[in-house]
TIRO-2110 file (N, C-alpha, C; in Angstrom, 1 decimal):
// TIRO-2110
85.8, 88.3, 121.1, N, 1, A
87.1, 87.9, 120.8, CA, 1, A
87.1, 87.1, 119.4, C, 1, A
87.9, 87.5, 118.5, N, 2, A
88.0, 86.7, 117.3, CA, 2, A
89.4, 86.1, 117.1, C, 2, A
89.4, 85.0, 116.8, N, 3, A
90.8, 84.2, 116.7, CA, 3, A
90.9, 83.6, 115.2, C, 3, A
92.0, 83.3, 114.7, N, 4, A
92.3, 82.6, 113.5, CA, 4, A
92.8, 81.2, 114.0, C, 4, A
92.3, 80.1, 113.4, N, 5, A
92.9, 78.9, 113.8, CA, 5, A
92.4, 77.8, 112.8, C, 5, A
92.6, 76.5, 113.2, N, 6, A
92.2, 75.4, 112.5, CA, 6, A
91.4, 74.4, 113.3, C, 6, A
90.4, 73.9, 112.8, N, 7, A
89.5, 72.8, 113.5, CA, 7, A
90.5, 71.6, 113.5, C, 7, A
90.9, 71.1, 114.6, N, 8, A
91.8, 70.0, 114.7, CA, 8, A
91.0, 68.7, 114.7, C, 8, A
90.0, 68.5, 115.6, N, 9, A
89.2, 67.3, 115.6, CA, 9, A
87.9, 67.5, 116.3, C, 9, A
87.0, 66.6, 115.9, N, 10, A
85.7, 66.5, 116.5, CA, 10, A
85.6, 65.1, 117.2, C, 10, A
85.1, 65.1, 118.5, N, 11, A
85.0, 63.8, 119.1, CA, 11, A
83.7, 63.8, 119.9, C, 11, A
83.3, 62.6, 120.3, N, 12, A
82.0, 62.4, 121.1, CA, 12, A
82.5, 61.8, 122.4, C, 12, A
82.0, 62.4, 123.5, N, 13, A
82.2, 61.9, 124.9, CA, 13, A
81.2, 60.7, 125.1, C, 13, A
81.8, 59.5, 125.2, N, 14, A
80.9, 58.3, 125.4, CA, 14, A
80.1, 58.3, 126.7, C, 14, A
80.6, 59.0, 127.7, N, 15, A
79.8, 59.1, 128.9, CA, 15, A
78.6, 60.0, 128.9, C, 15, A
78.8, 61.2, 128.4, N, 16, A
77.7, 62.2, 128.5, CA, 16, A
77.0, 62.2, 127.1, C, 16, A
77.6, 61.8, 126.0, N, 17, A
77.0, 61.9, 124.7, CA, 17, A
77.3, 63.3, 124.1, C, 17, A
77.9, 64.1, 124.9, N, 18, A
78.2, 65.4, 124.3, CA, 18, A
79.3, 65.3, 123.2, C, 18, A
79.4, 66.4, 122.5, N, 19, A
80.4, 66.4, 121.4, CA, 19, A
81.5, 67.5, 121.8, C, 19, A
82.7, 67.3, 121.3, N, 20, A
83.8, 68.3, 121.6, CA, 20, A
84.4, 68.6, 120.2, C, 20, A
84.7, 69.9, 120.1, N, 21, A
85.3, 70.5, 119.0, CA, 21, A
86.7, 71.1, 119.5, C, 21, A
87.8, 70.6, 118.9, N, 22, A
89.1, 71.2, 119.4, CA, 22, A
89.6, 72.0, 118.3, C, 22, A
90.1, 73.3, 118.6, N, 23, A
90.7, 74.2, 117.7, CA, 23, A
92.2, 74.4, 118.1, C, 23, A
93.0, 74.6, 117.0, N, 24, A
94.4, 75.0, 117.3, CA, 24, A
94.5, 76.5, 116.9, C, 24, A
95.1, 77.3, 117.7, N, 25, A
95.3, 78.8, 117.4, CA, 25, A
96.7, 79.1, 117.6, C, 25, A
97.2, 80.2, 117.0, N, 26, A
98.6, 80.6, 117.2, CA, 26, A
98.7, 81.3, 118.5, C, 26, A
97.7, 81.9, 119.0, N, 27, A
97.9, 82.8, 120.2, CA, 27, A
96.5, 82.8, 121.0, C, 27, A
96.7, 82.5, 122.3, N, 28, A
95.4, 82.6, 123.3, CA, 28, A
95.5, 83.9, 123.9, C, 28, A
94.5, 84.8, 123.7, N, 29, A
94.5, 86.0, 124.4, CA, 29, A
94.2, 85.8, 125.9, C, 29, A
94.8, 86.5, 126.8, N, 30, A
94.8, 86.3, 128.2, CA, 30, A
93.3, 86.3, 128.7, C, 30, A
92.4, 87.1, 128.1, N, 31, A
91.0, 87.1, 128.5, CA, 31, A
90.3, 85.8, 128.3, C, 31, A
90.9, 85.0, 127.4, N, 32, A
90.2, 83.7, 127.1, CA, 32, A
90.2, 82.7, 128.3, C, 32, A
91.2, 82.9, 129.2, N, 33, A
91.2, 82.0, 130.3, CA, 33, A
90.1, 82.2, 131.3, C, 33, A
89.6, 83.5, 131.4, N, 34, A
88.5, 83.8, 132.3, CA, 34, A
87.1, 83.2, 131.7, C, 34, A
87.1, 82.8, 130.6, N, 35, A
85.9, 82.2, 130.0, CA, 35, A
85.7, 80.7, 130.1, C, 35, A
86.6, 80.1, 130.6, N, 36, A
86.6, 78.6, 130.8, CA, 36, A
85.4, 78.2, 131.6, C, 36, A
84.7, 77.1, 131.2, N, 37, A
83.6, 76.5, 131.8, CA, 37, A
82.3, 77.4, 131.8, C, 37, A
82.4, 78.5, 131.0, N, 38, A
81.2, 79.4, 130.9, CA, 38, A
80.4, 79.0, 129.6, C, 38, A
79.1, 79.3, 129.7, N, 39, A
78.4, 79.1, 128.4, CA, 39, A
78.7, 80.2, 127.4, C, 39, A
79.1, 79.9, 126.2, N, 40, A
79.5, 80.9, 125.3, CA, 40, A
78.6, 80.8, 123.9, C, 40, A
78.6, 82.0, 123.3, N, 41, A
78.0, 82.0, 122.0, CA, 41, A
79.2, 81.8, 121.0, C, 41, A
79.2, 80.8, 120.3, N, 42, A
80.4, 80.4, 119.4, CA, 42, A
80.0, 80.5, 117.9, C, 42, A
80.7, 81.3, 117.1, N, 43, A
80.5, 81.4, 115.7, CA, 43, A
81.7, 81.0, 115.0, C, 43, A
81.7, 80.0, 114.1, N, 44, A
82.8, 79.5, 113.5, CA, 44, A
82.5, 79.7, 111.9, C, 44, A
83.5, 80.3, 111.2, N, 45, A
83.3, 80.4, 109.8, CA, 45, A
84.7, 80.2, 109.1, C, 45, A
84.7, 80.0, 107.9, N, 46, A
85.9, 79.8, 107.1, CA, 46, A
86.6, 81.2, 107.1, C, 46, A
88.0, 81.0, 107.3, N, 47, A
88.9, 82.2, 107.2, CA, 47, A
88.9, 82.8, 105.9, C, 47, A
88.8, 84.1, 105.7, N, 48, A
89.1, 84.8, 104.5, CA, 48, A
89.9, 86.0, 104.8, C, 48, A
90.9, 86.2, 104.0, N, 49, A
91.8, 87.3, 104.3, CA, 49, A
91.0, 88.6, 104.1, C, 49, A
91.2, 89.5, 105.1, N, 50, A
90.4, 90.8, 105.0, CA, 50, A
91.1, 91.7, 104.2, C, 50, A
90.2, 92.6, 103.5, N, 51, A
90.8, 93.6, 102.6, CA, 51, A
91.7, 94.6, 103.4, C, 51, A
92.7, 95.0, 102.7, N, 52, A
93.7, 95.9, 103.4, CA, 52, A
92.9, 97.2, 103.8, C, 52, A
93.2, 97.7, 104.9, N, 53, A
92.6, 98.9, 105.4, CA, 53, A
93.4, 100.2, 105.0, C, 53, A
92.7, 101.3, 104.9, N, 54, A
93.3, 102.5, 104.8, CA, 54, A
93.9, 102.9, 106.1, C, 54, A
95.0, 103.7, 106.1, N, 55, A
95.6, 104.1, 107.4, CA, 55, A
94.6, 104.7, 108.4, C, 55, A
93.6, 105.6, 107.8, N, 56, A
92.6, 106.2, 108.7, CA, 56, A
91.6, 105.1, 109.3, C, 56, A
91.2, 104.2, 108.4, N, 57, A
90.2, 103.1, 108.8, CA, 57, A
91.0, 102.2, 109.9, C, 57, A
92.2, 102.0, 109.7, N, 58, A
93.0, 101.1, 110.6, CA, 58, A
93.1, 101.8, 112.0, C, 58, A
93.3, 103.1, 111.9, N, 59, A
93.5, 103.8, 113.1, CA, 59, A
92.1, 103.6, 114.0, C, 59, A
91.0, 103.9, 113.2, N, 60, A
89.7, 103.9, 113.9, CA, 60, A
89.3, 102.5, 114.4, C, 60, A
89.7, 101.5, 113.6, N, 61, A
89.5, 100.1, 114.1, CA, 61, A
90.3, 99.8, 115.4, C, 61, A
91.5, 100.3, 115.4, N, 62, A
92.3, 100.0, 116.7, CA, 62, A
91.7, 100.9, 117.9, C, 62, A
91.3, 102.1, 117.6, N, 63, A
90.6, 102.9, 118.6, CA, 63, A
89.4, 102.2, 119.1, C, 63, A
88.6, 101.6, 118.3, N, 64, A
87.4, 101.0, 118.8, CA, 64, A
87.7, 99.8, 119.7, C, 64, A
88.8, 98.9, 119.3, N, 65, A
89.2, 97.8, 120.1, CA, 65, A
89.7, 98.2, 121.3, C, 65, A
90.6, 99.3, 121.4, N, 66, A
91.2, 99.8, 122.6, CA, 66, A
90.1, 100.3, 123.5, C, 66, A
89.2, 101.2, 122.9, N, 67, A
88.1, 101.7, 123.9, CA, 67, A
87.3, 100.6, 124.5, C, 67, A
87.0, 99.5, 123.8, N, 68, A
86.4, 98.3, 124.4, CA, 68, A
87.2, 97.7, 125.5, C, 68, A
88.5, 97.5, 125.2, N, 69, A
89.3, 96.9, 126.2, CA, 69, A
89.5, 97.8, 127.4, C, 69, A
89.5, 99.1, 127.3, N, 70, A
89.6, 100.0, 128.4, CA, 70, A
88.3, 100.5, 129.0, C, 70, A
87.2, 100.0, 128.4, N, 71, A
85.8, 100.3, 128.8, CA, 71, A
85.6, 101.9, 128.9, C, 71, A
86.2, 102.5, 127.8, N, 72, A
85.9, 103.9, 127.7, CA, 72, A
85.3, 104.3, 126.4, C, 72, A
84.5, 105.4, 126.2, N, 73, A
83.9, 105.7, 125.0, CA, 73, A
85.0, 106.0, 123.9, C, 73, A
84.6, 105.8, 122.6, N, 74, A
85.5, 106.0, 121.6, CA, 74, A
86.2, 107.5, 121.5, C, 74, A
85.4, 108.5, 121.7, N, 75, A
85.9, 109.8, 121.6, CA, 75, A
86.9, 110.0, 122.7, C, 75, A
86.7, 109.4, 123.9, N, 76, A
87.7, 109.5, 125.0, CA, 76, A
89.0, 108.8, 124.6, C, 76, A
88.8, 107.7, 124.0, N, 77, A
90.1, 106.9, 123.6, CA, 77, A
90.8, 107.6, 122.5, C, 77, A
90.1, 108.2, 121.6, N, 78, A
90.8, 109.0, 120.6, CA, 78, A
91.6, 110.1, 121.0, C, 78, A
90.9, 110.9, 122.0, N, 79, A
91.6, 112.0, 122.7, CA, 79, A
92.7, 111.6, 123.5, C, 79, A
92.6, 110.4, 124.1, N, 80, A
93.8, 109.9, 125.0, CA, 80, A
95.0, 109.5, 124.0, C, 80, A
94.7, 109.0, 122.8, N, 81, A
95.8, 108.6, 122.0, CA, 81, A
96.4, 109.9, 121.3, C, 81, A
95.5, 110.9, 121.0, N, 82, A
96.0, 112.2, 120.5, CA, 82, A
97.0, 112.9, 121.6, C, 82, A
96.5, 112.8, 122.8, N, 83, A
97.3, 113.4, 124.0, CA, 83, A
98.7, 112.7, 124.0, C, 83, A
98.7, 111.4, 123.8, N, 84, A
99.9, 110.6, 123.9, CA, 84, A
100.8, 110.7, 122.7, C, 84, A
100.3, 110.7, 121.5, N, 85, A
101.1, 110.5, 120.2, CA, 85, A
100.7, 111.6, 119.2, C, 85, A
99.9, 112.5, 119.6, N, 86, A
99.4, 113.5, 118.5, CA, 86, A
100.3, 114.8, 118.5, C, 86, A
99.9, 115.8, 117.8, N, 87, A
100.7, 116.9, 117.5, CA, 87, A
99.9, 118.1, 118.0, C, 87, A
100.7, 119.0, 118.5, N, 88, A
100.1, 120.3, 119.2, CA, 88, A
99.8, 121.2, 118.0, C, 88, A
98.7, 121.9, 118.1, N, 89, A
98.4, 123.0, 117.2, CA, 89, A
99.2, 124.2, 117.4, C, 89, A
99.8, 124.9, 116.4, N, 90, A
100.6, 126.0, 116.6, CA, 90, A
100.2, 127.1, 115.7, C, 90, A
100.5, 128.4, 116.1, N, 91, A
100.3, 129.5, 115.3, CA, 91, A
101.7, 130.3, 115.4, C, 91, A
102.3, 130.5, 114.3, N, 92, A
103.6, 131.3, 114.4, CA, 92, A
104.6, 130.7, 115.2, C, 92, A
104.6, 129.3, 115.2, N, 93, A
105.7, 128.6, 116.1, CA, 93, A
105.3, 128.5, 117.5, C, 93, A
104.2, 128.9, 117.9, N, 94, A
103.8, 128.9, 119.4, CA, 94, A
102.6, 128.0, 119.5, C, 94, A
102.7, 127.2, 120.6, N, 95, A
101.6, 126.3, 121.0, CA, 95, A
100.3, 127.0, 121.3, C, 95, A
99.1, 126.7, 120.8, N, 96, A
97.9, 127.3, 121.3, CA, 96, A
97.5, 126.7, 122.6, C, 96, A
96.9, 127.5, 123.4, N, 97, A
96.5, 127.1, 124.7, CA, 97, A
95.1, 127.8, 125.0, C, 97, A
94.2, 127.1, 125.7, N, 98, A
92.9, 127.5, 126.1, CA, 98, A
92.8, 127.2, 127.6, C, 98, A
92.0, 128.0, 128.3, N, 99, A
91.6, 127.9, 129.7, CA, 99, A
90.2, 127.4, 129.8, C, 99, A
90.0, 126.3, 130.6, N, 100, A
88.7, 125.7, 130.8, CA, 100, A
88.4, 125.7, 132.4, C, 100, A
87.3, 125.9, 132.7, N, 101, A
86.9, 125.8, 134.2, CA, 101, A
87.6, 124.6, 134.8, C, 101, A
88.1, 124.8, 136.0, N, 102, A
88.8, 123.6, 136.6, CA, 102, A
87.8, 122.9, 137.5, C, 102, A
87.0, 122.1, 136.7, N, 103, A
85.9, 121.4, 137.4, CA, 103, A
85.9, 119.9, 136.8, C, 103, A
85.3, 119.0, 137.5, N, 104, A
85.3, 117.6, 137.1, CA, 104, A
84.4, 117.6, 135.8, C, 104, A
83.2, 118.4, 135.8, N, 105, A
82.4, 118.3, 134.7, CA, 105, A
83.1, 118.9, 133.4, C, 105, A
83.8, 119.9, 133.6, N, 106, A
84.6, 120.5, 132.4, CA, 106, A
85.7, 119.5, 131.9, C, 106, A
86.4, 118.9, 132.8, N, 107, A
87.3, 117.9, 132.4, CA, 107, A
86.8, 116.7, 131.7, C, 107, A
85.6, 116.2, 132.2, N, 108, A
85.0, 115.1, 131.5, CA, 108, A
84.5, 115.5, 130.1, C, 108, A
84.1, 116.7, 130.0, N, 109, A
83.7, 117.1, 128.6, CA, 109, A
84.8, 117.3, 127.7, C, 109, A
85.9, 117.7, 128.1, N, 110, A
87.1, 117.8, 127.3, CA, 110, A
87.6, 116.4, 126.9, C, 110, A
87.6, 115.5, 127.9, N, 111, A
88.1, 114.1, 127.6, CA, 111, A
87.2, 113.4, 126.6, C, 111, A
85.9, 113.8, 126.5, N, 112, A
85.0, 113.1, 125.5, CA, 112, A
84.6, 113.9, 124.3, C, 112, A
85.3, 115.1, 124.1, N, 113, A
85.0, 116.0, 123.1, CA, 113, A
85.3, 115.3, 121.7, C, 113, A
84.4, 115.6, 120.7, N, 114, A
84.8, 115.2, 119.3, CA, 114, A
85.1, 116.2, 118.5, C, 114, A
84.7, 117.5, 118.7, N, 115, A
84.9, 118.6, 117.8, CA, 115, A
86.2, 119.3, 118.1, C, 115, A
86.8, 119.1, 119.2, N, 116, A
88.1, 119.7, 119.6, CA, 116, A
88.9, 118.7, 120.4, C, 116, A
90.2, 119.0, 120.5, N, 117, A
91.1, 118.0, 121.3, CA, 117, A
92.1, 118.8, 122.1, C, 117, A
92.1, 118.6, 123.4, N, 118, A
92.9, 119.4, 124.3, CA, 118, A
93.8, 118.5, 125.1, C, 118, A
95.0, 118.9, 125.5, N, 119, A
95.8, 118.1, 126.4, CA, 119, A
96.1, 119.0, 127.6, C, 119, A
95.7, 118.3, 128.8, N, 120, A
95.8, 118.9, 130.1, CA, 120, A
97.3, 119.3, 130.5, C, 120, A
97.4, 120.5, 131.0, N, 121, A
98.7, 120.9, 131.6, CA, 121, A
98.6, 121.1, 133.1, C, 121, A
99.7, 121.3, 133.7, N, 122, A
99.6, 121.5, 135.2, CA, 122, A
99.4, 123.1, 135.5, C, 122, A
99.2, 123.9, 134.5, N, 123, A
99.0, 125.4, 134.6, CA, 123, A
97.6, 125.7, 135.2, C, 123, A
97.5, 126.4, 136.2, N, 124, A
96.2, 126.9, 136.8, CA, 124, A
96.2, 128.4, 136.8, C, 124, A
95.0, 128.9, 136.9, N, 125, A
94.8, 130.4, 136.9, CA, 125, A
93.5, 130.7, 137.6, C, 125, A
93.4, 131.8, 138.3, N, 126, A
92.2, 132.2, 138.9, CA, 126, A
91.7, 133.3, 138.0, C, 126, A
90.5, 133.3, 137.5, N, 127, A
89.9, 134.3, 136.7, CA, 127, A
88.5, 134.7, 137.4, C, 127, A
88.3, 135.9, 137.7, N, 128, A
87.1, 136.4, 138.4, CA, 128, A
86.8, 135.5, 139.6, C, 128, A
87.8, 135.1, 140.4, N, 129, A
87.7, 134.3, 141.5, CA, 129, A
87.4, 132.9, 141.3, C, 129, A
87.5, 132.4, 140.1, N, 130, A
87.2, 131.0, 139.9, CA, 130, A
88.4, 130.3, 139.3, C, 130, A
88.6, 129.0, 139.6, N, 131, A
89.8, 128.3, 139.1, CA, 131, A
89.6, 127.9, 137.7, C, 131, A
90.7, 128.1, 136.9, N, 132, A
90.7, 127.6, 135.5, CA, 132, A
91.9, 126.8, 135.3, C, 132, A
91.9, 125.9, 134.4, N, 133, A
93.0, 125.0, 134.0, CA, 133, A
93.4, 125.2, 132.5, C, 133, A
94.6, 125.2, 132.2, N, 134, A
95.2, 125.4, 131.0, CA, 134, A
95.2, 124.1, 130.2, C, 134, A
94.8, 124.1, 129.0, N, 135, A
95.0, 122.9, 128.1, CA, 135, A
95.6, 123.4, 126.8, C, 135, A
96.5, 122.5, 126.3, N, 136, A
97.2, 122.8, 125.0, CA, 136, A
96.2, 122.2, 123.9, C, 136, A
96.1, 122.9, 122.8, N, 137, A
95.2, 122.6, 121.7, CA, 137, A
96.0, 121.5, 120.8, C, 137, A
95.3, 120.5, 120.6, N, 138, A
95.9, 119.4, 119.7, CA, 138, A
95.3, 119.5, 118.3, C, 138, A
96.0, 119.2, 117.2, N, 139, A
95.5, 119.1, 115.9, CA, 139, A
94.6, 117.9, 115.8, C, 139, A
93.6, 118.0, 115.0, N, 140, A
92.7, 116.9, 114.7, CA, 140, A
93.5, 115.9, 113.7, C, 140, A
93.3, 114.7, 113.9, N, 141, A
94.1, 113.7, 113.1, CA, 141, A
93.8, 113.8, 111.6, C, 141, A
92.6, 114.4, 111.2, N, 142, A
92.3, 114.5, 109.8, CA, 142, A
93.1, 115.5, 109.1, C, 142, A
93.8, 116.4, 109.9, N, 143, A
94.8, 117.3, 109.3, CA, 143, A
96.2, 117.0, 109.3, C, 143, A
96.5, 115.6, 109.8, N, 144, A
98.0, 115.3, 110.0, CA, 144, A
98.5, 115.0, 108.5, C, 144, A
99.9, 115.3, 108.5, N, 145, A
100.6, 114.8, 107.2, CA, 145, A
101.0, 113.4, 107.5, C, 145, A
101.6, 112.8, 106.5, N, 146, A
101.9, 111.3, 106.6, CA, 146, A
102.8, 111.0, 107.7, C, 146, A
103.8, 111.8, 108.0, N, 147, A
104.7, 111.5, 109.1, CA, 147, A
104.0, 111.6, 110.5, C, 147, A
103.1, 112.6, 110.6, N, 148, A
102.4, 112.7, 111.8, CA, 148, A
101.4, 111.6, 112.0, C, 148, A
100.7, 111.2, 110.9, N, 149, A
99.8, 110.0, 111.0, CA, 149, A
100.5, 108.8, 111.3, C, 149, A
101.7, 108.5, 110.7, N, 150, A
102.5, 107.3, 110.9, CA, 150, A
102.9, 107.3, 112.4, C, 150, A
103.3, 108.4, 113.0, N, 151, A
103.6, 108.4, 114.4, CA, 151, A
102.4, 108.1, 115.3, C, 151, A
101.2, 108.7, 114.9, N, 152, A
100.1, 108.4, 115.7, CA, 152, A
99.6, 106.9, 115.6, C, 152, A
99.7, 106.4, 114.5, N, 153, A
99.3, 104.9, 114.4, CA, 153, A
100.4, 104.0, 115.0, C, 153, A
101.6, 104.4, 114.9, N, 154, A
102.6, 103.5, 115.6, CA, 154, A
102.3, 103.6, 117.1, C, 154, A
102.0, 104.7, 117.7, N, 155, A
101.7, 104.7, 119.1, CA, 155, A
100.5, 103.9, 119.4, C, 155, A
99.4, 104.1, 118.6, N, 156, A
98.2, 103.2, 118.8, CA, 156, A
98.4, 101.8, 118.6, C, 156, A
99.3, 101.3, 117.8, N, 157, A
99.7, 99.9, 117.5, CA, 157, A
100.3, 99.4, 118.9, C, 157, A
101.2, 100.3, 119.4, N, 158, A
102.0, 99.9, 120.6, CA, 158, A
100.9, 99.7, 121.8, C, 158, A
100.0, 100.6, 121.8, N, 159, A
99.0, 100.5, 122.9, CA, 159, A
98.1, 99.2, 122.8, C, 159, A
97.8, 98.9, 121.5, N, 160, A
97.0, 97.8, 121.2, CA, 160, A
97.7, 96.4, 121.6, C, 160, A
98.9, 96.4, 121.2, N, 161, A
99.7, 95.3, 121.5, CA, 161, A
99.9, 95.1, 123.0, C, 161, A
100.0, 96.2, 123.8, N, 162, A
100.2, 96.1, 125.2, CA, 162, A
98.9, 95.5, 125.8, C, 162, A
97.7, 95.7, 125.2, N, 163, A
96.5, 95.2, 125.5, CA, 163, A
96.1, 93.8, 125.1, C, 163, A
97.0, 93.3, 124.2, N, 164, A
96.8, 91.9, 123.7, CA, 164, A
95.9, 92.0, 122.4, C, 164, A
95.8, 93.1, 121.9, N, 165, A
94.8, 93.2, 120.7, CA, 165, A
95.7, 93.0, 119.4, C, 165, A
95.2, 92.1, 118.6, N, 166, A
95.9, 91.8, 117.4, CA, 166, A
96.1, 93.0, 116.4, C, 166, A
97.3, 93.1, 115.9, N, 167, A
97.4, 94.2, 114.9, CA, 167, A
97.9, 93.6, 113.7, C, 167, A
98.0, 94.5, 112.6, N, 168, A
98.4, 94.0, 111.3, CA, 168, A
99.8, 93.5, 111.3, C, 168, A
100.2, 92.5, 110.5, N, 169, A
101.6, 92.1, 110.2, CA, 169, A
102.4, 93.3, 109.8, C, 169, A
103.7, 93.4, 110.2, N, 170, A
104.5, 94.6, 109.7, CA, 170, A
104.6, 95.0, 108.3, C, 170, A
104.6, 93.9, 107.4, N, 171, A
104.6, 94.1, 106.0, CA, 171, A
103.4, 94.7, 105.6, C, 171, A
102.2, 94.3, 106.0, N, 172, A
100.9, 94.8, 105.5, CA, 172, A
100.8, 96.2, 106.1, C, 172, A
101.3, 96.6, 107.3, N, 173, A
101.2, 97.9, 107.8, CA, 173, A
102.1, 98.8, 106.9, C, 173, A
103.2, 98.4, 106.6, N, 174, A
104.1, 99.2, 105.7, CA, 174, A
103.5, 99.5, 104.3, C, 174, A
102.8, 98.4, 103.7, N, 175, A
102.2, 98.6, 102.5, CA, 175, A
101.0, 99.7, 102.6, C, 175, A
100.3, 99.6, 103.7, N, 176, A
99.2, 100.4, 103.9, CA, 176, A
99.7, 101.9, 104.0, C, 176, A
100.7, 102.0, 104.8, N, 177, A
101.3, 103.4, 105.0, CA, 177, A
101.9, 103.9, 103.7, C, 177, A
102.4, 103.1, 102.9, N, 178, A
103.0, 103.6, 101.5, CA, 178, A
101.8, 104.1, 100.7, C, 178, A
100.7, 103.3, 100.7, N, 179, A
99.5, 103.7, 99.9, CA, 179, A
98.9, 105.0, 100.5, C, 179, A
98.9, 105.1, 101.8, N, 180, A
98.4, 106.4, 102.4, CA, 180, A
99.2, 107.6, 102.0, C, 180, A
100.6, 107.4, 102.0, N, 181, A
101.5, 108.4, 101.7, CA, 181, A
101.2, 108.9, 100.2, C, 181, A
101.1, 107.9, 99.3, N, 182, A
100.9, 108.2, 97.9, CA, 182, A
99.6, 108.9, 97.7, C, 182, A
98.5, 108.4, 98.4, N, 183, A
97.2, 109.1, 98.2, CA, 183, A
97.3, 110.5, 98.9, C, 183, A
97.9, 110.6, 100.0, N, 184, A
98.0, 111.9, 100.7, CA, 184, A
98.8, 112.9, 99.8, C, 184, A
99.9, 112.4, 99.2, N, 185, A
100.6, 113.3, 98.3, CA, 185, A
99.8, 113.8, 97.1, C, 185, A
98.9, 112.9, 96.6, N, 186, A
98.0, 113.3, 95.5, CA, 186, A
96.9, 114.3, 95.7, C, 186, A
96.7, 114.4, 97.0, N, 187, A
95.6, 115.4, 97.5, CA, 187, A
96.1, 116.9, 97.5, C, 187, A
97.5, 116.9, 97.5, N, 188, A
98.0, 118.4, 97.6, CA, 188, A
98.0, 119.2, 96.3, C, 188, A
END
């Protein structure tokens, strides 16, 4: 947990001889309360404003923080966000679909895949006497246009906020997306 704040004062406990450092912060994350009275490793350094991130780097920063908060691997978190806020792959206006064996092992492999991204459907089929499950194919975020990427990042920001994860101030986010849009337009 990393917080921004100010060192308010340093005092010495006359009874124990121990020293106390008090910090003031703007926001106390809920998980901080569970750390009271525990031995902690504390690292204090002077605050410096971080460089602005590219939209893609910001997305992956939030994915990492969300995956830690949910205790799931980064690829699974990325796939979860693509399923919720991503774009379906289409050919001639039709969504692409694949069938995968309807097993726990296959579903786990799909959830954690890095090379492809599928979204589970309720459609099932029996092929050669074995159950199969239909998945919609999702576009990889590296192929998103600016509007698609903005929608994905907005969704991920919402998820991060719900988990108490700090996100960029709105103005900085908008500057980042303007820069992304200009850069993306120059690549065409």
